[in-house]
Chimera marker file (.cmm) of the C-alpha trace (Angstrom):
<marker_set name="trace">
<marker id="1" x="13.600" y="131.119" z="155.572" r="1" g="1" b="0" radius="0.5"/>
<marker id="2" x="15.810" y="128.762" z="158.342" r="1" g="1" b="0" radius="0.5"/>
<marker id="3" x="17.965" y="131.711" z="159.271" r="1" g="1" b="0" radius="0.5"/>
<marker id="4" x="20.270" y="129.628" z="161.706" r="1" g="1" b="0" radius="0.5"/>
<marker id="5" x="21.222" y="127.683" z="158.333" r="1" g="1" b="0" radius="0.5"/>
<marker id="6" x="21.683" y="130.377" z="156.080" r="1" g="1" b="0" radius="0.5"/>
<marker id="7" x="23.477" y="132.831" z="158.746" r="1" g="1" b="0" radius="0.5"/>
<marker id="8" x="25.842" y="129.126" z="159.232" r="1" g="1" b="0" radius="0.5"/>
<marker id="9" x="26.079" y="128.743" z="155.488" r="1" g="1" b="0" radius="0.5"/>
<marker id="10" x="26.419" y="132.939" z="154.310" r="1" g="1" b="0" radius="0.5"/>
<marker id="11" x="30.249" y="133.715" z="153.141" r="1" g="1" b="0" radius="0.5"/>
<marker id="12" x="30.860" y="137.262" z="152.037" r="1" g="1" b="0" radius="0.5"/>
<marker id="13" x="33.286" y="136.624" z="148.503" r="1" g="1" b="0" radius="0.5"/>
<marker id="14" x="35.313" y="138.881" z="146.733" r="1" g="1" b="0" radius="0.5"/>
<marker id="15" x="35.635" y="137.642" z="143.279" r="1" g="1" b="0" radius="0.5"/>
<marker id="16" x="32.479" y="136.593" z="141.083" r="1" g="1" b="0" radius="0.5"/>
<marker id="17" x="32.469" y="134.478" z="137.832" r="1" g="1" b="0" radius="0.5"/>
<marker id="18" x="30.838" y="136.219" z="135.266" r="1" g="1" b="0" radius="0.5"/>
<marker id="19" x="27.068" y="133.442" z="135.419" r="1" g="1" b="0" radius="0.5"/>
<marker id="20" x="24.129" y="135.786" z="135.347" r="1" g="1" b="0" radius="0.5"/>
<marker id="21" x="21.701" y="135.279" z="137.665" r="1" g="1" b="0" radius="0.5"/>
<marker id="22" x="18.567" y="133.746" z="136.633" r="1" g="1" b="0" radius="0.5"/>
<marker id="23" x="15.082" y="135.773" z="136.121" r="1" g="1" b="0" radius="0.5"/>
<marker id="24" x="13.426" y="134.020" z="138.231" r="1" g="1" b="0" radius="0.5"/>
<marker id="25" x="15.706" y="134.401" z="140.553" r="1" g="1" b="0" radius="0.5"/>
<marker id="26" x="15.961" y="137.824" z="140.552" r="1" g="1" b="0" radius="0.5"/>
<marker id="27" x="12.467" y="137.943" z="140.642" r="1" g="1" b="0" radius="0.5"/>
<marker id="28" x="12.119" y="136.177" z="144.343" r="1" g="1" b="0" radius="0.5"/>
<marker id="29" x="13.883" y="138.350" z="145.406" r="1" g="1" b="0" radius="0.5"/>
<marker id="30" x="12.253" y="141.594" z="144.427" r="1" g="1" b="0" radius="0.5"/>
<marker id="31" x="8.685" y="139.427" z="145.798" r="1" g="1" b="0" radius="0.5"/>
<marker id="32" x="10.595" y="138.837" z="148.942" r="1" g="1" b="0" radius="0.5"/>
<marker id="33" x="11.281" y="143.079" z="149.644" r="1" g="1" b="0" radius="0.5"/>
<marker id="34" x="7.999" y="143.326" z="148.246" r="1" g="1" b="0" radius="0.5"/>
<marker id="35" x="6.243" y="140.694" z="150.943" r="1" g="1" b="0" radius="0.5"/>
<marker id="36" x="7.872" y="139.557" z="152.972" r="1" g="1" b="0" radius="0.5"/>
<marker id="37" x="10.939" y="141.621" z="154.050" r="1" g="1" b="0" radius="0.5"/>
<marker id="38" x="11.496" y="142.979" z="157.483" r="1" g="1" b="0" radius="0.5"/>
<marker id="39" x="11.997" y="146.457" z="158.250" r="1" g="1" b="0" radius="0.5"/>
<marker id="40" x="12.602" y="147.985" z="161.863" r="1" g="1" b="0" radius="0.5"/>
<marker id="41" x="10.810" y="151.221" z="161.293" r="1" g="1" b="0" radius="0.5"/>
<marker id="42" x="8.178" y="150.276" z="158.966" r="1" g="1" b="0" radius="0.5"/>
<marker id="43" x="7.082" y="154.060" z="158.387" r="1" g="1" b="0" radius="0.5"/>
<marker id="44" x="11.164" y="155.064" z="156.297" r="1" g="1" b="0" radius="0.5"/>
<marker id="45" x="10.223" y="154.945" z="152.695" r="1" g="1" b="0" radius="0.5"/>
<marker id="46" x="12.917" y="152.538" z="151.141" r="1" g="1" b="0" radius="0.5"/>
<marker id="47" x="12.979" y="151.295" z="147.457" r="1" g="1" b="0" radius="0.5"/>
<marker id="48" x="14.538" y="147.595" z="145.930" r="1" g="1" b="0" radius="0.5"/>
<marker id="49" x="16.954" y="148.514" z="142.805" r="1" g="1" b="0" radius="0.5"/>
<marker id="50" x="18.461" y="145.436" z="140.662" r="1" g="1" b="0" radius="0.5"/>
<marker id="51" x="21.429" y="146.565" z="138.669" r="1" g="1" b="0" radius="0.5"/>
<marker id="52" x="23.108" y="144.234" z="136.152" r="1" g="1" b="0" radius="0.5"/>
<marker id="53" x="27.182" y="144.480" z="135.465" r="1" g="1" b="0" radius="0.5"/>
<marker id="54" x="26.594" y="147.563" z="132.654" r="1" g="1" b="0" radius="0.5"/>
<marker id="55" x="26.661" y="149.228" z="136.266" r="1" g="1" b="0" radius="0.5"/>
<marker id="56" x="29.990" y="148.454" z="137.272" r="1" g="1" b="0" radius="0.5"/>
<marker id="57" x="31.625" y="151.601" z="135.089" r="1" g="1" b="0" radius="0.5"/>
<marker id="58" x="29.752" y="154.122" z="136.898" r="1" g="1" b="0" radius="0.5"/>
<marker id="59" x="30.400" y="152.393" z="140.364" r="1" g="1" b="0" radius="0.5"/>
<marker id="60" x="33.831" y="152.468" z="140.150" r="1" g="1" b="0" radius="0.5"/>
<marker id="61" x="34.357" y="156.181" z="141.075" r="1" g="1" b="0" radius="0.5"/>
<marker id="62" x="31.539" y="156.066" z="143.817" r="1" g="1" b="0" radius="0.5"/>
<marker id="63" x="31.454" y="153.088" z="145.357" r="1" g="1" b="0" radius="0.5"/>
<marker id="64" x="34.053" y="149.693" z="146.932" r="1" g="1" b="0" radius="0.5"/>
<marker id="65" x="36.366" y="149.599" z="149.087" r="1" g="1" b="0" radius="0.5"/>
<marker id="66" x="38.736" y="152.652" z="148.649" r="1" g="1" b="0" radius="0.5"/>
<marker id="67" x="36.474" y="153.082" z="145.335" r="1" g="1" b="0" radius="0.5"/>
<marker id="68" x="37.966" y="149.389" z="144.205" r="1" g="1" b="0" radius="0.5"/>
<marker id="69" x="34.415" y="147.828" z="143.336" r="1" g="1" b="0" radius="0.5"/>
<marker id="70" x="34.398" y="144.430" z="143.326" r="1" g="1" b="0" radius="0.5"/>
<marker id="71" x="33.282" y="143.678" z="139.793" r="1" g="1" b="0" radius="0.5"/>
<marker id="72" x="29.913" y="141.847" z="139.716" r="1" g="1" b="0" radius="0.5"/>
<marker id="73" x="27.249" y="139.980" z="137.579" r="1" g="1" b="0" radius="0.5"/>
<marker id="74" x="24.669" y="142.593" z="139.549" r="1" g="1" b="0" radius="0.5"/>
<marker id="75" x="24.256" y="144.546" z="142.587" r="1" g="1" b="0" radius="0.5"/>
<marker id="76" x="21.455" y="145.949" z="144.836" r="1" g="1" b="0" radius="0.5"/>
<marker id="77" x="20.213" y="149.514" z="145.725" r="1" g="1" b="0" radius="0.5"/>
<marker id="78" x="18.420" y="150.149" z="148.556" r="1" g="1" b="0" radius="0.5"/>
<marker id="79" x="16.937" y="153.570" z="148.463" r="1" g="1" b="0" radius="0.5"/>
<marker id="80" x="15.650" y="155.158" z="151.986" r="1" g="1" b="0" radius="0.5"/>
<marker id="81" x="14.096" y="158.013" z="153.009" r="1" g="1" b="0" radius="0.5"/>
<marker id="82" x="15.879" y="160.120" z="155.557" r="1" g="1" b="0" radius="0.5"/>
<marker id="83" x="15.352" y="159.433" z="158.914" r="1" g="1" b="0" radius="0.5"/>
<marker id="84" x="17.064" y="159.275" z="162.423" r="1" g="1" b="0" radius="0.5"/>
<marker id="85" x="16.382" y="155.781" z="162.439" r="1" g="1" b="0" radius="0.5"/>
<marker id="86" x="17.434" y="155.160" z="158.507" r="1" g="1" b="0" radius="0.5"/>
<marker id="87" x="20.847" y="153.091" z="158.379" r="1" g="1" b="0" radius="0.5"/>
<marker id="88" x="20.213" y="150.654" z="160.918" r="1" g="1" b="0" radius="0.5"/>
<marker id="89" x="16.928" y="150.272" z="158.900" r="1" g="1" b="0" radius="0.5"/>
<marker id="90" x="18.535" y="149.873" z="156.073" r="1" g="1" b="0" radius="0.5"/>
<marker id="91" x="21.328" y="147.990" z="157.539" r="1" g="1" b="0" radius="0.5"/>
<marker id="92" x="19.154" y="145.181" z="159.001" r="1" g="1" b="0" radius="0.5"/>
<marker id="93" x="17.175" y="145.246" z="155.547" r="1" g="1" b="0" radius="0.5"/>
<marker id="94" x="19.883" y="144.298" z="153.080" r="1" g="1" b="0" radius="0.5"/>
<marker id="95" x="21.093" y="141.802" z="155.258" r="1" g="1" b="0" radius="0.5"/>
<marker id="96" x="17.763" y="140.296" z="155.329" r="1" g="1" b="0" radius="0.5"/>
<marker id="97" x="17.850" y="140.231" z="151.495" r="1" g="1" b="0" radius="0.5"/>
<marker id="98" x="21.704" y="138.695" z="151.949" r="1" g="1" b="0" radius="0.5"/>
<marker id="99" x="20.048" y="135.719" z="153.414" r="1" g="1" b="0" radius="0.5"/>
<marker id="100" x="17.528" y="135.233" z="150.877" r="1" g="1" b="0" radius="0.5"/>
<marker id="101" x="20.221" y="135.218" z="148.414" r="1" g="1" b="0" radius="0.5"/>
<marker id="102" x="22.066" y="133.094" z="150.262" r="1" g="1" b="0" radius="0.5"/>
<marker id="103" x="18.992" y="130.653" z="150.684" r="1" g="1" b="0" radius="0.5"/>
<marker id="104" x="18.809" y="130.646" z="146.528" r="1" g="1" b="0" radius="0.5"/>
<marker id="105" x="22.654" y="129.652" z="146.497" r="1" g="1" b="0" radius="0.5"/>
<marker id="106" x="23.820" y="133.165" z="145.380" r="1" g="1" b="0" radius="0.5"/>
<marker id="107" x="27.146" y="134.816" z="147.352" r="1" g="1" b="0" radius="0.5"/>
<marker id="108" x="27.119" y="138.543" z="147.987" r="1" g="1" b="0" radius="0.5"/>
<marker id="109" x="29.281" y="140.895" z="149.178" r="1" g="1" b="0" radius="0.5"/>
<marker id="110" x="28.930" y="144.604" z="150.427" r="1" g="1" b="0" radius="0.5"/>
<marker id="111" x="30.249" y="148.000" z="149.998" r="1" g="1" b="0" radius="0.5"/>
<marker id="112" x="31.109" y="150.521" z="151.253" r="1" g="1" b="0" radius="0.5"/>
<marker id="113" x="30.138" y="154.495" z="150.139" r="1" g="1" b="0" radius="0.5"/>
<marker id="114" x="30.285" y="157.681" z="151.150" r="1" g="1" b="0" radius="0.5"/>
<marker id="115" x="28.421" y="160.005" z="148.648" r="1" g="1" b="0" radius="0.5"/>
<marker id="116" x="24.853" y="158.757" z="147.867" r="1" g="1" b="0" radius="0.5"/>
<marker id="117" x="24.810" y="161.602" z="145.601" r="1" g="1" b="0" radius="0.5"/>
<marker id="118" x="26.950" y="161.291" z="143.794" r="1" g="1" b="0" radius="0.5"/>
<marker id="119" x="25.999" y="157.351" z="142.770" r="1" g="1" b="0" radius="0.5"/>
<marker id="120" x="22.271" y="158.726" z="141.946" r="1" g="1" b="0" radius="0.5"/>
<marker id="121" x="23.825" y="161.121" z="139.469" r="1" g="1" b="0" radius="0.5"/>
<marker id="122" x="26.696" y="158.209" z="138.159" r="1" g="1" b="0" radius="0.5"/>
<marker id="123" x="23.689" y="156.033" z="137.607" r="1" g="1" b="0" radius="0.5"/>
<marker id="124" x="21.096" y="158.856" z="136.696" r="1" g="1" b="0" radius="0.5"/>
<marker id="125" x="18.554" y="158.169" z="139.088" r="1" g="1" b="0" radius="0.5"/>
<marker id="126" x="15.758" y="160.540" z="139.769" r="1" g="1" b="0" radius="0.5"/>
<marker id="127" x="14.479" y="158.804" z="142.953" r="1" g="1" b="0" radius="0.5"/>
<marker id="128" x="13.952" y="161.585" z="146.091" r="1" g="1" b="0" radius="0.5"/>
<marker id="129" x="15.839" y="158.557" z="148.358" r="1" g="1" b="0" radius="0.5"/>
<marker id="130" x="19.024" y="158.320" z="148.949" r="1" g="1" b="0" radius="0.5"/>
<marker id="131" x="21.676" y="155.822" z="148.732" r="1" g="1" b="0" radius="0.5"/>
<marker id="132" x="22.213" y="153.772" z="151.492" r="1" g="1" b="0" radius="0.5"/>
<marker id="133" x="23.343" y="150.113" z="151.491" r="1" g="1" b="0" radius="0.5"/>
<marker id="134" x="24.718" y="148.733" z="148.187" r="1" g="1" b="0" radius="0.5"/>
<marker id="135" x="25.764" y="144.713" z="147.841" r="1" g="1" b="0" radius="0.5"/>
<marker id="136" x="27.402" y="143.045" z="145.189" r="1" g="1" b="0" radius="0.5"/>
<marker id="137" x="25.699" y="139.554" z="144.259" r="1" g="1" b="0" radius="0.5"/>
<marker id="138" x="26.338" y="136.792" z="141.862" r="1" g="1" b="0" radius="0.5"/>
<marker id="139" x="27.852" y="133.450" z="141.858" r="1" g="1" b="0" radius="0.5"/>
<marker id="140" x="31.178" y="133.264" z="143.688" r="1" g="1" b="0" radius="0.5"/>
<marker id="141" x="34.381" y="132.273" z="142.501" r="1" g="1" b="0" radius="0.5"/>
<marker id="142" x="34.722" y="128.348" z="142.936" r="1" g="1" b="0" radius="0.5"/>
<marker id="143" x="37.796" y="128.487" z="145.907" r="1" g="1" b="0" radius="0.5"/>
<marker id="144" x="39.521" y="125.482" z="148.122" r="1" g="1" b="0" radius="0.5"/>
<marker id="145" x="37.914" y="125.203" z="150.790" r="1" g="1" b="0" radius="0.5"/>
<marker id="146" x="39.204" y="126.714" z="154.197" r="1" g="1" b="0" radius="0.5"/>
<marker id="147" x="38.535" y="125.802" z="157.530" r="1" g="1" b="0" radius="0.5"/>
<marker id="148" x="36.832" y="127.662" z="160.328" r="1" g="1" b="0" radius="0.5"/>
<marker id="149" x="37.058" y="127.560" z="163.453" r="1" g="1" b="0" radius="0.5"/>
<marker id="150" x="34.359" y="126.796" z="165.847" r="1" g="1" b="0" radius="0.5"/>
<marker id="151" x="34.882" y="130.028" z="168.183" r="1" g="1" b="0" radius="0.5"/>
<marker id="152" x="32.312" y="128.744" z="170.892" r="1" g="1" b="0" radius="0.5"/>
<marker id="153" x="33.854" y="125.975" z="171.789" r="1" g="1" b="0" radius="0.5"/>
<marker id="154" x="37.416" y="127.543" z="171.138" r="1" g="1" b="0" radius="0.5"/>
<marker id="155" x="36.348" y="129.952" z="173.679" r="1" g="1" b="0" radius="0.5"/>
<marker id="156" x="34.627" y="127.471" z="175.402" r="1" g="1" b="0" radius="0.5"/>
<marker id="157" x="38.543" y="125.428" z="176.297" r="1" g="1" b="0" radius="0.5"/>
<marker id="158" x="39.820" y="129.226" z="176.487" r="1" g="1" b="0" radius="0.5"/>
<marker id="159" x="37.510" y="129.699" z="179.049" r="1" g="1" b="0" radius="0.5"/>
<marker id="160" x="37.675" y="125.946" z="180.785" r="1" g="1" b="0" radius="0.5"/>
<marker id="161" x="41.934" y="127.125" z="181.175" r="1" g="1" b="0" radius="0.5"/>
<marker id="162" x="41.262" y="130.437" z="182.327" r="1" g="1" b="0" radius="0.5"/>
<marker id="163" x="38.972" y="128.827" z="185.399" r="1" g="1" b="0" radius="0.5"/>
<marker id="164" x="41.763" y="126.026" z="185.874" r="1" g="1" b="0" radius="0.5"/>
<marker id="165" x="44.306" y="128.500" z="186.112" r="1" g="1" b="0" radius="0.5"/>
<marker id="166" x="42.486" y="131.103" z="188.512" r="1" g="1" b="0" radius="0.5"/>
<marker id="167" x="41.985" y="127.764" z="190.736" r="1" g="1" b="0" radius="0.5"/>
<marker id="168" x="45.393" y="127.079" z="190.407" r="1" g="1" b="0" radius="0.5"/>
<marker id="169" x="46.861" y="129.846" z="191.369" r="1" g="1" b="0" radius="0.5"/>
<marker id="170" x="44.059" y="130.607" z="194.003" r="1" g="1" b="0" radius="0.5"/>
<marker id="171" x="45.479" y="126.992" z="195.568" r="1" g="1" b="0" radius="0.5"/>
<marker id="172" x="49.031" y="128.508" z="196.302" r="1" g="1" b="0" radius="0.5"/>
<marker id="173" x="50.675" y="127.379" z="193.232" r="1" g="1" b="0" radius="0.5"/>
<marker id="174" x="54.475" y="128.122" z="192.756" r="1" g="1" b="0" radius="0.5"/>
<marker id="175" x="54.613" y="127.595" z="189.003" r="1" g="1" b="0" radius="0.5"/>
<marker id="176" x="57.006" y="130.384" z="187.428" r="1" g="1" b="0" radius="0.5"/>
<marker id="177" x="54.598" y="130.464" z="184.644" r="1" g="1" b="0" radius="0.5"/>
<marker id="178" x="51.797" y="131.248" z="186.910" r="1" g="1" b="0" radius="0.5"/>
<marker id="179" x="53.156" y="133.821" z="188.542" r="1" g="1" b="0" radius="0.5"/>
<marker id="180" x="54.148" y="135.914" z="185.883" r="1" g="1" b="0" radius="0.5"/>
<link id1="1" id2="2" r="1" g="1" b="0" radius="0.2"/>
<link id1="2" id2="3" r="1" g="1" b="0" radius="0.2"/>
<link id1="3" id2="4" r="1" g="1" b="0" radius="0.2"/>
<link id1="4" id2="5" r="1" g="1" b="0" radius="0.2"/>
<link id1="5" id2="6" r="1" g="1" b="0" radius="0.2"/>
<link id1="6" id2="7" r="1" g="1" b="0" radius="0.2"/>
<link id1="7" id2="8" r="1" g="1" b="0" radius="0.2"/>
<link id1="8" id2="9" r="1" g="1" b="0" radius="0.2"/>
<link id1="9" id2="10" r="1" g="1" b="0" radius="0.2"/>
<link id1="10" id2="11" r="1" g="1" b="0" radius="0.2"/>
<link id1="11" id2="12" r="1" g="1" b="0" radius="0.2"/>
<link id1="12" id2="13" r="1" g="1" b="0" radius="0.2"/>
<link id1="13" id2="14" r="1" g="1" b="0" radius="0.2"/>
<link id1="14" id2="15" r="1" g="1" b="0" radius="0.2"/>
<link id1="15" id2="16" r="1" g="1" b="0" radius="0.2"/>
<link id1="16" id2="17" r="1" g="1" b="0" radius="0.2"/>
<link id1="17" id2="18" r="1" g="1" b="0" radius="0.2"/>
<link id1="18" id2="19" r="1" g="1" b="0" radius="0.2"/>
<link id1="19" id2="20" r="1" g="1" b="0" radius="0.2"/>
<link id1="20" id2="21" r="1" g="1" b="0" radius="0.2"/>
<link id1="21" id2="22" r="1" g="1" b="0" radius="0.2"/>
<link id1="22" id2="23" r="1" g="1" b="0" radius="0.2"/>
<link id1="23" id2="24" r="1" g="1" b="0" radius="0.2"/>
<link id1="24" id2="25" r="1" g="1" b="0" radius="0.2"/>
<link id1="25" id2="26" r="1" g="1" b="0" radius="0.2"/>
<link id1="26" id2="27" r="1" g="1" b="0" radius="0.2"/>
<link id1="27" id2="28" r="1" g="1" b="0" radius="0.2"/>
<link id1="28" id2="29" r="1" g="1" b="0" radius="0.2"/>
<link id1="29" id2="30" r="1" g="1" b="0" radius="0.2"/>
<link id1="30" id2="31" r="1" g="1" b="0" radius="0.2"/>
<link id1="31" id2="32" r="1" g="1" b="0" radius="0.2"/>
<link id1="32" id2="33" r="1" g="1" b="0" radius="0.2"/>
<link id1="33" id2="34" r="1" g="1" b="0" radius="0.2"/>
<link id1="34" id2="35" r="1" g="1" b="0" radius="0.2"/>
<link id1="35" id2="36" r="1" g="1" b="0" radius="0.2"/>
<link id1="36" id2="37" r="1" g="1" b="0" radius="0.2"/>
<link id1="37" id2="38" r="1" g="1" b="0" radius="0.2"/>
<link id1="38" id2="39" r="1" g="1" b="0" radius="0.2"/>
<link id1="39" id2="40" r="1" g="1" b="0" radius="0.2"/>
<link id1="40" id2="41" r="1" g="1" b="0" radius="0.2"/>
<link id1="41" id2="42" r="1" g="1" b="0" radius="0.2"/>
<link id1="42" id2="43" r="1" g="1" b="0" radius="0.2"/>
<link id1="43" id2="44" r="1" g="1" b="0" radius="0.2"/>
<link id1="44" id2="45" r="1" g="1" b="0" radius="0.2"/>
<link id1="45" id2="46" r="1" g="1" b="0" radius="0.2"/>
<link id1="46" id2="47" r="1" g="1" b="0" radius="0.2"/>
<link id1="47" id2="48" r="1" g="1" b="0" radius="0.2"/>
<link id1="48" id2="49" r="1" g="1" b="0" radius="0.2"/>
<link id1="49" id2="50" r="1" g="1" b="0" radius="0.2"/>
<link id1="50" id2="51" r="1" g="1" b="0" radius="0.2"/>
<link id1="51" id2="52" r="1" g="1" b="0" radius="0.2"/>
<link id1="52" id2="53" r="1" g="1" b="0" radius="0.2"/>
<link id1="53" id2="54" r="1" g="1" b="0" radius="0.2"/>
<link id1="54" id2="55" r="1" g="1" b="0" radius="0.2"/>
<link id1="55" id2="56" r="1" g="1" b="0" radius="0.2"/>
<link id1="56" id2="57" r="1" g="1" b="0" radius="0.2"/>
<link id1="57" id2="58" r="1" g="1" b="0" radius="0.2"/>
<link id1="58" id2="59" r="1" g="1" b="0" radius="0.2"/>
<link id1="59" id2="60" r="1" g="1" b="0" radius="0.2"/>
<link id1="60" id2="61" r="1" g="1" b="0" radius="0.2"/>
<link id1="61" id2="62" r="1" g="1" b="0" radius="0.2"/>
<link id1="62" id2="63" r="1" g="1" b="0" radius="0.2"/>
<link id1="63" id2="64" r="1" g="1" b="0" radius="0.2"/>
<link id1="64" id2="65" r="1" g="1" b="0" radius="0.2"/>
<link id1="65" id2="66" r="1" g="1" b="0" radius="0.2"/>
<link id1="66" id2="67" r="1" g="1" b="0" radius="0.2"/>
<link id1="67" id2="68" r="1" g="1" b="0" radius="0.2"/>
<link id1="68" id2="69" r="1" g="1" b="0" radius="0.2"/>
<link id1="69" id2="70" r="1" g="1" b="0" radius="0.2"/>
<link id1="70" id2="71" r="1" g="1" b="0" radius="0.2"/>
<link id1="71" id2="72" r="1" g="1" b="0" radius="0.2"/>
<link id1="72" id2="73" r="1" g="1" b="0" radius="0.2"/>
<link id1="73" id2="74" r="1" g="1" b="0" radius="0.2"/>
<link id1="74" id2="75" r="1" g="1" b="0" radius="0.2"/>
<link id1="75" id2="76" r="1" g="1" b="0" radius="0.2"/>
<link id1="76" id2="77" r="1" g="1" b="0" radius="0.2"/>
<link id1="77" id2="78" r="1" g="1" b="0" radius="0.2"/>
<link id1="78" id2="79" r="1" g="1" b="0" radius="0.2"/>
<link id1="79" id2="80" r="1" g="1" b="0" radius="0.2"/>
<link id1="80" id2="81" r="1" g="1" b="0" radius="0.2"/>
<link id1="81" id2="82" r="1" g="1" b="0" radius="0.2"/>
<link id1="82" id2="83" r="1" g="1" b="0" radius="0.2"/>
<link id1="83" id2="84" r="1" g="1" b="0" radius="0.2"/>
<link id1="84" id2="85" r="1" g="1" b="0" radius="0.2"/>
<link id1="85" id2="86" r="1" g="1" b="0" radius="0.2"/>
<link id1="86" id2="87" r="1" g="1" b="0" radius="0.2"/>
<link id1="87" id2="88" r="1" g="1" b="0" radius="0.2"/>
<link id1="88" id2="89" r="1" g="1" b="0" radius="0.2"/>
<link id1="89" id2="90" r="1" g="1" b="0" radius="0.2"/>
<link id1="90" id2="91" r="1" g="1" b="0" radius="0.2"/>
<link id1="91" id2="92" r="1" g="1" b="0" radius="0.2"/>
<link id1="92" id2="93" r="1" g="1" b="0" radius="0.2"/>
<link id1="93" id2="94" r="1" g="1" b="0" radius="0.2"/>
<link id1="94" id2="95" r="1" g="1" b="0" radius="0.2"/>
<link id1="95" id2="96" r="1" g="1" b="0" radius="0.2"/>
<link id1="96" id2="97" r="1" g="1" b="0" radius="0.2"/>
<link id1="97" id2="98" r="1" g="1" b="0" radius="0.2"/>
<link id1="98" id2="99" r="1" g="1" b="0" radius="0.2"/>
<link id1="99" id2="100" r="1" g="1" b="0" radius="0.2"/>
<link id1="100" id2="101" r="1" g="1" b="0" radius="0.2"/>
<link id1="101" id2="102" r="1" g="1" b="0" radius="0.2"/>
<link id1="102" id2="103" r="1" g="1" b="0" radius="0.2"/>
<link id1="103" id2="104" r="1" g="1" b="0" radius="0.2"/>
<link id1="104" id2="105" r="1" g="1" b="0" radius="0.2"/>
<link id1="105" id2="106" r="1" g="1" b="0" radius="0.2"/>
<link id1="106" id2="107" r="1" g="1" b="0" radius="0.2"/>
<link id1="107" id2="108" r="1" g="1" b="0" radius="0.2"/>
<link id1="108" id2="109" r="1" g="1" b="0" radius="0.2"/>
<link id1="109" id2="110" r="1" g="1" b="0" radius="0.2"/>
<link id1="110" id2="111" r="1" g="1" b="0" radius="0.2"/>
<link id1="111" id2="112" r="1" g="1" b="0" radius="0.2"/>
<link id1="112" id2="113" r="1" g="1" b="0" radius="0.2"/>
<link id1="113" id2="114" r="1" g="1" b="0" radius="0.2"/>
<link id1="114" id2="115" r="1" g="1" b="0" radius="0.2"/>
<link id1="115" id2="116" r="1" g="1" b="0" radius="0.2"/>
<link id1="116" id2="117" r="1" g="1" b="0" radius="0.2"/>
<link id1="117" id2="118" r="1" g="1" b="0" radius="0.2"/>
<link id1="118" id2="119" r="1" g="1" b="0" radius="0.2"/>
<link id1="119" id2="120" r="1" g="1" b="0" radius="0.2"/>
<link id1="120" id2="121" r="1" g="1" b="0" radius="0.2"/>
<link id1="121" id2="122" r="1" g="1" b="0" radius="0.2"/>
<link id1="122" id2="123" r="1" g="1" b="0" radius="0.2"/>
<link id1="123" id2="124" r="1" g="1" b="0" radius="0.2"/>
<link id1="124" id2="125" r="1" g="1" b="0" radius="0.2"/>
<link id1="125" id2="126" r="1" g="1" b="0" radius="0.2"/>
<link id1="126" id2="127" r="1" g="1" b="0" radius="0.2"/>
<link id1="127" id2="128" r="1" g="1" b="0" radius="0.2"/>
<link id1="128" id2="129" r="1" g="1" b="0" radius="0.2"/>
<link id1="129" id2="130" r="1" g="1" b="0" radius="0.2"/>
<link id1="130" id2="131" r="1" g="1" b="0" radius="0.2"/>
<link id1="131" id2="132" r="1" g="1" b="0" radius="0.2"/>
<link id1="132" id2="133" r="1" g="1" b="0" radius="0.2"/>
<link id1="133" id2="134" r="1" g="1" b="0" radius="0.2"/>
<link id1="134" id2="135" r="1" g="1" b="0" radius="0.2"/>
<link id1="135" id2="136" r="1" g="1" b="0" radius="0.2"/>
<link id1="136" id2="137" r="1" g="1" b="0" radius="0.2"/>
<link id1="137" id2="138" r="1" g="1" b="0" radius="0.2"/>
<link id1="138" id2="139" r="1" g="1" b="0" radius="0.2"/>
<link id1="139" id2="140" r="1" g="1" b="0" radius="0.2"/>
<link id1="140" id2="141" r="1" g="1" b="0" radius="0.2"/>
<link id1="141" id2="142" r="1" g="1" b="0" radius="0.2"/>
<link id1="142" id2="143" r="1" g="1" b="0" radius="0.2"/>
<link id1="143" id2="144" r="1" g="1" b="0" radius="0.2"/>
<link id1="144" id2="145" r="1" g="1" b="0" radius="0.2"/>
<link id1="145" id2="146" r="1" g="1" b="0" radius="0.2"/>
<link id1="146" id2="147" r="1" g="1" b="0" radius="0.2"/>
<link id1="147" id2="148" r="1" g="1" b="0" radius="0.2"/>
<link id1="148" id2="149" r="1" g="1" b="0" radius="0.2"/>
<link id1="149" id2="150" r="1" g="1" b="0" radius="0.2"/>
<link id1="150" id2="151" r="1" g="1" b="0" radius="0.2"/>
<link id1="151" id2="152" r="1" g="1" b="0" radius="0.2"/>
<link id1="152" id2="153" r="1" g="1" b="0" radius="0.2"/>
<link id1="153" id2="154" r="1" g="1" b="0" radius="0.2"/>
<link id1="154" id2="155" r="1" g="1" b="0" radius="0.2"/>
<link id1="155" id2="156" r="1" g="1" b="0" radius="0.2"/>
<link id1="156" id2="157" r="1" g="1" b="0" radius="0.2"/>
<link id1="157" id2="158" r="1" g="1" b="0" radius="0.2"/>
<link id1="158" id2="159" r="1" g="1" b="0" radius="0.2"/>
<link id1="159" id2="160" r="1" g="1" b="0" radius="0.2"/>
<link id1="160" id2="161" r="1" g="1" b="0" radius="0.2"/>
<link id1="161" id2="162" r="1" g="1" b="0" radius="0.2"/>
<link id1="162" id2="163" r="1" g="1" b="0" radius="0.2"/>
<link id1="163" id2="164" r="1" g="1" b="0" radius="0.2"/>
<link id1="164" id2="165" r="1" g="1" b="0" radius="0.2"/>
<link id1="165" id2="166" r="1" g="1" b="0" radius="0.2"/>
<link id1="166" id2="167" r="1" g="1" b="0" radius="0.2"/>
<link id1="167" id2="168" r="1" g="1" b="0" radius="0.2"/>
<link id1="168" id2="169" r="1" g="1" b="0" radius="0.2"/>
<link id1="169" id2="170" r="1" g="1" b="0" radius="0.2"/>
<link id1="170" id2="171" r="1" g="1" b="0" radius="0.2"/>
<link id1="171" id2="172" r="1" g="1" b="0" radius="0.2"/>
<link id1="172" id2="173" r="1" g="1" b="0" radius="0.2"/>
<link id1="173" id2="174" r="1" g="1" b="0" radius="0.2"/>
<link id1="174" id2="175" r="1" g="1" b="0" radius="0.2"/>
<link id1="175" id2="176" r="1" g="1" b="0" radius="0.2"/>
<link id1="176" id2="177" r="1" g="1" b="0" radius="0.2"/>
<link id1="177" id2="178" r="1" g="1" b="0" radius="0.2"/>
<link id1="178" id2="179" r="1" g="1" b="0" radius="0.2"/>
<link id1="179" id2="180" r="1" g="1" b="0" radius="0.2"/>
</marker_set>
């Protein structure tokens, strides 16, 4: 995977089309998780659960920003054993899976949650592992392309202006704008 390209292309979407992700893509994702997905702490037990849109009603009461769930054709749940570094490990792994989905031209959106036990109960999950991360995924609605600011060039310009202003002030500038 070309991480640099995937990071550049990655975007979070809030509206998904109803189009299902093909089984081949889901199989590639599962294989990637099992064989390639990097883990920060390999000894922490994890499990990846792929859910379809039928899970949405169960998730609506327990996941999403202030219980506002982003409706999607699929959801990824990353389960993890309890460990001091479980959250960091799960975040690292799930972000890598998000980049894999980006490589497959599939859009994503991280979801918030506060109660792993409630999610497990509403989905009837019997695993001893806790919910560590949730991502909605599918094909995003077509939207107008928005301009993205090149942060590097903008910050470089600001730094140059700041240096020029400092040089001018240091040289004894009398401009009222520089004296404030």
